[in-house]
N, C-alpha and C positions, 0 to 999 in steps of 0.2 A: 504494500500500500504506500503510495507516494503522497505526501502532504502537499496540497495545492493551496498555499497561502495566497498566491497571486490570483486566485479565483475572483477576488473582490476588486482587482486592479486592472488597468490597461496602461499602455505606454503612450504618453503625449509629449511630442517634442524631445524625445530622449529621456524624459523623466517619468517616474511612476506616478499615476494618479488614480483615484477611485473612479470607477465607471459611473456611479451615481452616488452622491454623497449627502449625508445629513450634517448640518452645521449647527453650532450651539452659540447661545448668547455670550459674547466675549466677557461682559461684566460678570455674569454668573460664573463662568469658567474661572476667571481670575480670582473670584472671591474665595475659592477653596484652596488656593495655593498648591496646586498640583505640581509634581515634578516637571521640570522644564520641558522634557521631551514629550510628556503626555499632554501638557497644555498646548504645545506647538502642534501636536498631532491632531487634536480636536479642532483647533482654530484654523489650521492651514490645509489639512487634508480632509478632515471630517471623518465620519464613520459611514460604512456602506449602507445605502438605502436598499433594503431587502424587501422584495415583494412577498406577499403572503404565501404564494405557491412555492417560493424558493427558501422559505425560512427553515433553518436547521434547528431542531429542538425548540421550535416556536419563538426563537430569538429574532427581534426586530429592533432597530435603533430609531429613536425619535427624540426631538427636542421638546422638553417640557418647560418652556420659558415661564408660563403662568404658574407653574407648580412651585417654583423656587427650590430650596434645598429640602432634603429629607433628613429626619432626625431619629436615631436609635440611641437613646440615652445621650451620651456626650459625643457620639459619632455623627458627623455631618456627611451627607452623601449628595453628590451632584447627579441627578437622574439623567441617564443617557439612552435608555431603552427599556424593553420589557420582555417577559417570557410568556408567550401565549396571549395574555391580555394585561393591560396596565392595572386592572383592579386586583389581580391576583399576585403579580410579582414584578417589581420594577428593578432594573439594573442600575446601580449607582456607583460612582467613584468616590472613595473616601477622601475627605479633606487632608491635605498634607502628604499622605502616603501614595495616593492614587490607586490603592487596592480596589478591586472590583468586588462589590457585594450584591446579593440578591435581597431586596427589601420587600417585606410582605405588609401591605397597607393595613390589612385587617388586624394584625397583631402588633404592628409597629416594630417588629424585630427583623434583623438581617443576618445573612449567613455568608461566609467567605466563598468567593468564586476563584479569582485569580490575582496574582500580584500586580498585574497591570493590564490595560485594555489590549495591547498588542499581543500578549500571550493568549488572551481570550479569543482573539480573531484567529490565531494560529490553531488553537485547539478546536474551534468551530470548523475550520477548514479540514482538519484531520477527520472529524466525525462525518463531515459531508463526503469526503473521499471514501471512507469506510462504507457508508450507506450506498453510495453509487456503485462501488465494486460489488457489494452484496447483491444489489438489485440486478446488476448485469449477469452475475453468476446464476441467479435464480430463474432467469428467463429461459423458457423452453426453446429447444432447437427448432428453427423455422426454415423450411426449404423454399427457395424461390421457384417459380414456374420453370425457369431455364434449368436449374439444378435437377428438378424432378424429371424433365425431358431427357437430360443426359443420363441419369440413372436408369431410366426405363430403356433407352436405346442400348446402353451397355448390358443390361440384363438380357435383352432380346438377342444380343450378339453372343451371349454366353460368357461375357467377360466378368471378371471379379470387380465389383464396384468398390472403388476405394472409399474408405470411411472419411467423412468430413473431419478435418482437424478439430479436436476438442479445445474449448476455451481453457485457459489455466484454471485449475480448481481453486476456488476461494476458500481458504482455510480460516474460518471465522475465529476459532480459538487463538490461532497464531497471530492473526491480525490484531485482535484485542489485547493480547499479551504485549505486542510491539507498541500499541498505542498507549497502554498503561505505562510502559517503560519510558516512552518519550515524554509523557506528562510529568512523570517523576523527575526526569532529567532536566526538563525546561523550567518546571515550577513545582518543586516538591511540596510547597505549602498548599497547593490545590488539592492534594490527596492526603494531607496530614491528619485528617479526621474523617471517619466513615460517614459523617453527616454533612461534609462539605459538598457543594453543588456537583463538582465533577466526580466525586466518589459515588454519588447517587446515580449519575448518568452512566458511568461505566458499569455499575452493578446491574442497571436495567438493560444495558446492551448485552452483558454477559448472560443475563437470564432470558434474553430474547423478547423483552417487553418493549423495546424501541427498535 
């Protein structure tokens, strides 16, 4: 499985740029004192505008200018997107650290997701690649009309019909093991607790629930 982080980007004038971007209120972004690289990323590149049909794990990015900041005790979060719907789970960057959290409006509590937004995009791309590879592997073999005519003609001539080359077998367990190892290497904090967002996602993937 190859991780396609560039799935969200295209090249413009020799530079990498988002295909479609969501931008955030500069004053609100600056008010939370994010690390310089994260602040610049939000203000200059933006986050990918993801259509509903292309949302991985229900994640979509959105500017919540009218919402202001979110509060979980002393933790302040800059809302940048949501999971499935804003009423259930909002994604926010923590003041100062830039760590990504999943905030639940009903309870007012939040849970750790990633150490920064760039790692979150990388992990999302990894899951997107996994799901695409799994779907391709699950597709039934379909013969075209031309292939069927060739097979029939060969059969009538008494020839041995060569088998169609098989697709590489998708090893779900091995791919998930590689993905977990990559997550631990890139951002060990994301899997440091079994209740962390990515720990739950991987568990559901391993159980075949996603």
